C-alpha positions as CSV (number, residue, x, y, z in Angstrom):
1,M,95.4,88.8,79.9
2,A,92.4,91.0,80.8
3,D,91.1,94.1,79.1
4,K,93.9,94.6,76.6
5,P,93.6,98.0,75.0
6,G,93.1,98.0,71.3
7,S,95.5,99.3,68.7
8,N,94.3,102.9,68.8
9,R,97.7,104.6,68.4
10,K,96.2,108.1,68.8
11,L,94.8,107.4,72.3
12,N,97.8,105.6,73.5
13,T,100.2,108.3,72.2
14,A,98.1,111.1,73.8
15,L,97.9,109.2,77.1
16,F,101.7,108.9,77.3
17,C,102.5,112.4,76.1
18,G,105.4,113.6,78.3
19,F,106.9,110.2,78.9
20,I,110.5,109.7,78.1
21,V,111.0,107.1,75.5
22,G,114.3,105.6,74.9
23,I,116.1,102.5,75.3
24,G,116.5,99.1,74.0
25,P,115.9,95.4,74.1
26,T,114.6,93.4,77.0
27,I,117.2,92.6,79.6
28,W,116.6,90.5,82.7
29,R,118.7,90.0,85.8
30,A,118.3,88.7,89.3
31,V,116.8,91.1,91.8
32,V,119.2,92.8,94.3
33,S,117.3,92.9,97.6
34,E,118.3,92.8,101.2
35,S,115.0,91.1,102.3
36,S,115.4,87.5,103.3
37,D,112.3,86.4,101.5
38,Q,113.1,87.6,98.0
39,T,114.3,85.9,94.9
40,G,117.2,83.6,95.6
41,S,116.4,83.0,99.2
42,R,112.7,82.8,99.5
43,T,111.4,81.4,102.8
44,L,107.7,82.1,102.5
45,S,105.1,80.5,104.6
46,P,101.6,80.2,103.2
47,K,99.0,82.4,105.0
48,V,95.5,81.3,105.7
49,F,92.7,83.9,105.5
50,Y,89.1,84.5,104.6
51,L,88.4,86.1,101.3
52,H,86.2,89.1,100.9
53,G,82.6,87.9,100.8
54,D,83.7,84.2,101.0
55,D,83.6,81.7,103.8
56,Q,86.1,79.3,102.4
57,L,89.7,79.1,103.7
58,S,92.5,79.5,101.2
59,N,96.3,79.0,101.4
60,T,96.9,80.3,97.9
61,R,99.6,83.0,97.9
62,R,98.6,86.1,96.0
63,A,100.6,89.1,94.9
64,L,99.3,92.4,93.5
65,V,101.7,94.4,91.3
66,L,101.1,98.2,91.0
67,A,103.1,99.7,88.1
68,G,104.2,103.3,87.8
69,G,103.1,105.9,85.3
70,G,102.6,109.2,87.1
71,Y,99.2,110.6,88.2
72,A,97.4,108.6,85.5
73,A,98.6,105.3,86.7
74,S,98.1,105.8,90.4
75,A,94.6,107.3,90.0
76,W,93.5,104.7,87.5
77,E,94.8,101.9,89.8
78,I,92.9,103.3,92.8
79,G,89.7,103.6,90.7
80,L,90.1,100.1,89.3
81,I,90.6,98.5,92.7
82,T,87.7,100.5,94.1
83,G,85.4,99.4,91.3
84,M,86.4,95.7,91.7
85,A,85.5,96.0,95.4
86,D,82.2,97.6,94.5
87,A,81.6,94.5,92.4
88,G,82.5,92.1,95.2
89,L,86.2,91.4,94.6
90,D,88.5,92.9,97.2
91,V,92.2,92.5,96.3
92,R,93.4,94.2,99.4
93,N,94.0,90.7,100.9
94,A,97.1,90.2,98.8
95,D,100.0,88.6,100.6
96,L,102.4,90.8,98.7
97,L,102.1,94.3,97.3
98,V,104.7,95.4,94.8
99,G,104.8,99.1,94.1
100,T,107.0,101.0,91.6
101,S,107.2,104.8,91.4
102,S,103.6,106.1,91.7
103,G,102.5,102.5,92.3
104,S,104.2,102.6,95.6
105,R,101.8,105.2,96.8
106,V,98.9,103.0,95.8
107,A,100.3,100.1,97.6
108,L,100.5,102.1,100.8
109,H,96.9,103.3,100.5
110,L,95.8,99.7,100.2
111,A,98.0,98.6,103.1
112,S,96.9,101.5,105.3
113,G,93.4,100.1,105.7
114,V,91.8,103.4,104.7
115,A,88.3,102.9,103.2
116,Y,88.3,102.6,99.4
117,E,85.7,105.4,99.1
118,E,87.9,107.8,101.1
119,V,90.9,107.0,98.9
120,F,88.8,107.4,95.8
121,Q,87.4,110.8,96.9
122,R,90.9,112.1,97.5
123,R,91.8,111.5,93.9
124,L,88.5,112.8,92.6
125,R,88.7,116.1,94.4
126,P,92.0,118.0,93.9
127,G,93.5,119.4,97.1
128,P,95.1,122.8,97.4
129,P,97.9,123.6,95.0
130,S,101.2,122.0,95.9
131,A,104.0,124.3,97.2
132,E,106.4,122.1,95.2
133,R,107.1,123.2,91.7
134,P,107.8,120.5,89.1
135,P,111.4,120.3,87.9
136,V,112.5,122.1,84.8
137,V,114.1,119.4,82.6
138,D,115.5,119.4,79.1
139,W,113.7,116.3,77.8
140,V,115.4,116.4,74.4
141,E,118.8,116.3,76.0
142,L,117.8,113.6,78.5
143,R,116.4,111.4,75.7
144,D,119.7,111.7,73.9
145,G,121.5,110.8,77.1
146,L,119.3,107.7,77.6
147,A,120.1,106.6,74.0
148,R,123.8,107.0,74.6
149,A,123.6,105.1,77.9
150,K,122.1,102.2,76.0
151,Q,124.4,102.4,73.0
152,A,127.5,102.3,75.2
153,G,126.7,98.7,75.8
154,G,127.3,96.5,78.9
155,G,124.9,94.7,81.2
156,P,121.9,96.2,83.0
157,T,123.8,97.5,86.0
158,E,126.2,99.4,83.7
159,I,123.4,100.9,81.7
160,L,121.5,101.9,84.9
161,R,124.6,103.3,86.4
162,R,124.9,105.7,83.4
163,I,121.2,106.5,83.7
164,G,121.7,107.1,87.4
165,S,124.4,109.7,86.6
166,L,121.9,111.5,84.3
167,A,119.3,111.4,87.0
168,L,121.6,112.8,89.7
169,A,122.7,115.6,87.3
170,A,119.1,116.5,86.4
171,A,118.2,116.7,90.1
172,S,121.2,118.9,91.1
173,G,120.2,121.8,93.2
174,R,116.7,120.5,94.1
175,D,115.7,120.8,97.8
176,G,115.1,117.3,99.1
177,S,113.9,118.5,102.5
178,T,111.0,120.4,101.0
179,R,110.0,117.3,98.9
180,R,110.1,115.2,102.0
181,E,107.6,117.3,103.8
182,I,105.2,117.3,100.8
183,V,105.4,113.6,100.3
184,A,104.9,112.8,104.0
185,A,101.7,114.9,104.0
186,Q,100.4,113.0,100.9
187,L,100.8,109.5,102.4
188,P,98.1,107.8,104.4
189,I,100.7,106.4,106.8
190,E,104.3,107.4,107.8
191,T,105.5,104.0,109.2
192,W,105.8,100.7,107.4
193,P,102.6,98.6,107.5
194,E,102.4,95.1,108.7
195,Q,101.3,93.9,105.3
196,K,104.1,92.9,103.1
197,V,105.0,95.8,100.8
198,L,107.9,96.1,98.4
199,I,108.9,99.5,97.2
200,V,111.3,99.3,94.2
201,T,114.2,101.6,93.5
202,V,117.5,101.8,91.6
203,N,120.8,102.5,93.2
204,A,122.0,105.4,91.1
205,D,125.6,104.9,92.1
206,T,125.9,101.1,91.4
207,G,123.1,100.6,88.9
208,E,121.6,97.8,90.9
209,R,117.9,97.4,91.5
210,R,117.0,97.4,95.2
211,T,113.7,96.8,97.0
212,F,112.8,98.3,100.3
213,D,110.5,96.8,102.9
214,R,109.8,97.2,106.6
215,N,113.0,95.3,107.4
216,S,115.3,97.5,105.3
217,G,116.0,100.1,107.9
218,I,114.8,103.0,105.7
219,D,112.1,105.4,106.7
220,L,108.9,104.8,104.7
221,V,108.7,108.3,103.4
222,D,112.3,108.1,102.1
223,A,111.5,104.9,100.4
224,V,108.6,106.5,98.5
225,I,110.7,109.5,97.6
226,A,113.4,107.2,96.2
227,S,110.9,105.2,94.1
228,T,109.4,108.3,92.6
229,A,112.7,110.2,92.0
230,S,112.6,110.3,88.2
231,F,114.4,112.9,86.2
232,G,114.5,116.2,88.0
233,W,113.3,115.0,91.3
234,P,115.9,114.7,94.1
235,P,117.1,111.2,95.1
236,I,117.3,109.8,98.6
237,L,120.7,109.3,100.2
238,F,120.5,106.1,102.2
239,Q,123.5,104.3,103.7
240,G,125.8,106.6,101.7
241,Q,124.3,105.9,98.3
242,H,121.7,107.6,96.1
243,Y,118.4,105.9,95.2
244,I,116.1,106.8,92.4
245,D,112.9,105.7,90.6
246,G,112.6,101.9,90.3
247,G,110.9,102.5,86.9
248,F,114.2,102.9,85.3
249,Y,114.7,99.2,85.7
250,S,111.0,98.2,85.0
251,T,107.8,100.1,85.3
252,D,106.2,97.2,87.0
253,N,109.0,94.9,88.5
254,A,106.5,92.1,88.5
255,D,109.2,89.4,88.6
256,L,109.5,90.3,92.3
257,A,106.3,88.3,92.8
258,T,108.1,85.1,91.7
259,G,107.1,82.2,94.0
260,F,103.5,83.4,94.5
261,D,100.6,81.3,93.1
262,R,98.5,84.1,91.7
263,V,99.8,87.4,90.5
264,M,97.6,90.3,89.4
265,I,99.4,93.2,87.5
266,L,97.8,96.6,87.0
267,A,99.8,98.6,84.4
268,L,99.4,101.2,81.8
269,Q,100.7,100.4,78.3
270,P,103.2,102.4,76.4
271,P,102.1,103.6,72.9
272,P,102.8,100.9,70.2
273,G,105.8,101.4,68.1
274,L,107.8,103.5,70.6
275,P,110.7,102.0,72.5
276,P,110.2,102.0,76.3
277,M,112.3,103.9,78.8
278,M,112.8,100.9,81.1
279,L,115.2,98.0,80.6
280,V,112.9,95.1,81.4
281,S,109.5,94.7,79.8
282,L,106.3,93.6,81.3
283,D,106.2,90.6,78.9
284,A,109.5,89.4,80.2
285,A,108.3,89.6,83.8
286,V,105.1,87.7,82.9
287,N,107.1,85.0,81.2
288,T,109.3,84.7,84.3
289,L,106.3,84.4,86.6
290,R,104.5,81.8,84.4
291,S,107.7,79.7,83.9
292,G,107.8,79.6,87.7
293,G,104.3,78.1,87.9
294,A,102.3,81.3,88.7
295,Q,98.9,82.1,87.2
296,V,99.2,85.7,86.0
297,E,96.4,88.2,85.2
298,V,97.5,91.5,83.5
299,I,95.0,94.3,83.5
300,H,95.5,97.4,81.3
301,P,93.2,100.4,80.7
302,D,90.4,99.4,78.4
303,E,89.2,101.4,75.4
304,D,86.7,103.5,77.4
305,T,89.4,104.3,80.0
306,L,91.9,105.2,77.3
307,A,89.4,107.6,75.8
308,A,88.9,109.3,79.1
309,L,92.6,109.6,79.8
310,A,93.5,110.8,76.3
311,S,91.2,113.8,76.8
312,A,92.9,114.8,80.0
313,G,96.5,115.3,78.9
314,G,99.8,113.7,79.8
315,V,100.3,111.1,82.6
316,M,102.3,113.6,84.7
317,N,99.6,116.2,84.7
318,P,97.8,116.3,88.1
319,A,94.6,117.3,86.3
320,I,94.4,113.7,84.9
321,S,93.7,112.3,88.3
322,A,89.9,112.9,88.4
323,P,89.1,111.4,85.0
324,A,91.5,108.5,85.6
325,V,90.1,107.5,88.9
326,R,86.5,107.8,87.6
327,A,87.3,105.7,84.5
328,G,89.2,103.2,86.5
329,R,86.3,102.6,88.9
330,L,83.9,102.0,86.0
331,Q,86.3,99.6,84.4
332,G,86.8,97.8,87.7
333,E,83.1,97.2,88.0
334,R,82.9,96.0,84.4
335,I,85.7,93.4,84.6
336,V,84.7,91.5,87.7
337,G,83.2,88.3,86.4
338,E,83.6,84.7,87.0
339,R,87.1,84.5,85.4
340,I,88.6,87.4,87.4
341,S,86.9,86.4,90.6
342,S,87.9,82.7,90.3
343,F,91.5,83.7,89.4
344,W,91.9,85.7,92.6
345,R,90.2,83.0,94.8
């Protein structure tokens, strides 16, 4: 594990102000995916490529996991990756990018080929005010609903189906067409990239996790809207069913990288002592990956980054983007050493 934040409860709690906290013990289940190369029917072929700044060939399969967490997570991840590139380690050559919620946007920025500096500057300088108003949500009622969904028992799909009902009810009346226009304008690309990208969602009607990729038949913009459809945001209707934020299952969904040799995970940490919203923890995913033979590196915001984020408000506040991307870049420059570099190579 790299750059584990300390036990500063005040910083962590301030950072996650506005997050829903809620439900229960770690639960794990096999992924539901229509892609032919996912868990259960993997038919991967090793790629051969040159590493950034290296002249040695490698057939090691690498996966980069980009967890969700609102504006804070996406800005910090972009800054961190930019800082690592500044220090000579370019992780854009990953064979697989796994993006959940706001992490799906980061994955597409990486896969688009847009220069790091351009992506960084976009987060550093706020654009014009969005025409989309954030949803008005009764968080107290939703927390109670999440607790009831867990307490009712059953397996992960049953719990997620109840949560899906809550999410659909909270989004009732929201205009999905307006959101589609706004999200499309924010993305660097509007069609699926050649690079392997998985965008993680939850089927609100069945409670099953589902990944979308370039072979799923769904429009890229719709896949991103689905993965970011948390409470209050409209879901996407695809093939007759509603899809919502993949973070309801797991904020990282890192187990989707099972079968890869090296897995780097970028993720915020929930404040200590508070139960998480998702069903499957990051620790459970890491254990799954390591038991399958993968080398895993988890990177969290360090103390300096946490201090910068704590002063900027909650993770869903757009104003946090600038301090988060700046702090991430500095952290990325700091952490690239022999251990991190040799891990990715």
